[in-house]
N, C-alpha and C positions, 0 to 999 in steps of 0.2 A: 126208480120212486113209483108210488103209489100217487092222486091224485089227493086225496084224504089224507094222505101223512106230509102232505110238502104245505096243502093249508093250514095246517096244524103249527108248521115249522114260520109258516110264513106268518099267522099271528101273533106268537109268542115273539118273534121279532116287533114285528110293529109294533105292539107294545110295548115292547123295548125290555125286553127281558129274552136271558137265555133258553134258548129251545131247550138246552139237555137238562140244565139243572134251576128255570126260574128263575134265579134271581135277576133284579135289574141290573143295565147297565148303567155303568158311570155317565156321567150328563154329559163327558169329552167323547162318549164313545162315539164312531158314524150311527147306532142305529134309534141315538138322539138326538140326532140332527130329523130339523123337520121337511125336509126336502127327503131323506129315507126314509119317511115313516106315512108319507105321503105316497110313494111311489114302491112303495111294501100292500100300502092298501091298495092300489089298484091292482097291484099284483093280484093279491085277493080278491078283489070282484070279477078278477078275470076271470079265475079260474074257476069260478061260483056260476058263472052265466051258464045257466041252462045250456045244454049241444056242449060245452066249453069239452076241448078232448075226444069228443065220438068220431069217429073216421067218418067219413061219406060214403055210405053203402053201394053209393055208383062207380066206387074205385077198386079196385081188382085184390087180392087181398096182400098181398106181400108189395104194396106201396109201401116205399117206405123204409123198408128194411133193407139192411148190407147183403152187398151179395155176396156168397162165401164163395171163396178159390174152387170150391166142386160144381158150385152153379157157373160159374165163366167157364171151367172145364166144358160143363154139359151145352154151354150157349153158344159157345163158340165149336163146340162139334158139330152141333144141329144146325146151325147158319153152313158148315164146309158142307153138311148136306144138302143146302138148298133150300133151308126151310124161311120163309119168308117175316120180314119183324113181326106183323101177325100171330103169325102159329106161335112167334118163337112167346110173344108178351100172354096169349092166352094159358101154352103150357108153362109157363114162369109165373102165371098170376102176378104182374107186371104189369102199367103203361107199354105204346110201341114206345113210344120215348123215349121211356125208362130204357129198354129194349134196345132202341137206338142212339141212348149214350153208351151204353158199356160194350154196345161192337165197338164205337167208335174208338172206345179205352181198352180196347184189347186189339184194335188198329186192324180189327176185321173190314172195318167199311174208311175212308177219305173225312175226316171232321166236315161237319156241314160248314157254310158261312158264319153262322153264328159263332159257334165251337171256334172256328179257326181264331173269328175275331177276337178274341174273347183270349186267345192262348198269344196271341200277338200281344193285349192288353197285360196283361199278365207277366209277359217276358221280359215288357218294356220299361213297363213299374219296378221288377225284377234288377233291370240293367240300370236305375235311375238310382234306386235304394242303395247300390254295389260303390257307381261312383262320388256317391252322398259319403258314407259312409269311408270310402278312400281318401276324399277331400278334406275330409273331417281329422284326419288320420296327423 
């Protein structure tokens, strides 16, 4: 969605009106609540800030883009041929950190200590969640 279109929708919602029809929402609608209206106005102001949503010129072209299965295969093959993370980052127009994280995910390199710690935290949280769910049944 384009930012200009998102702004149009948010402004109409902040004004308490349905963006599609222009009809004013009833008084009991969440869009008529003061906190919701304020939050929508903050969102509008944020989107209107100069430079908001523009990518930093110092970042590679593919920063933030999803990895396709084809790009994963290519990355793995290039890594297997001995290319270094810096070379892979340049070839794929991504950051070195993104390439390293993807190689970890593909099982080509062991997880960094930070990644391993995050994985242990997630596993512990999932186990706790399962225990809680089982206990409440």
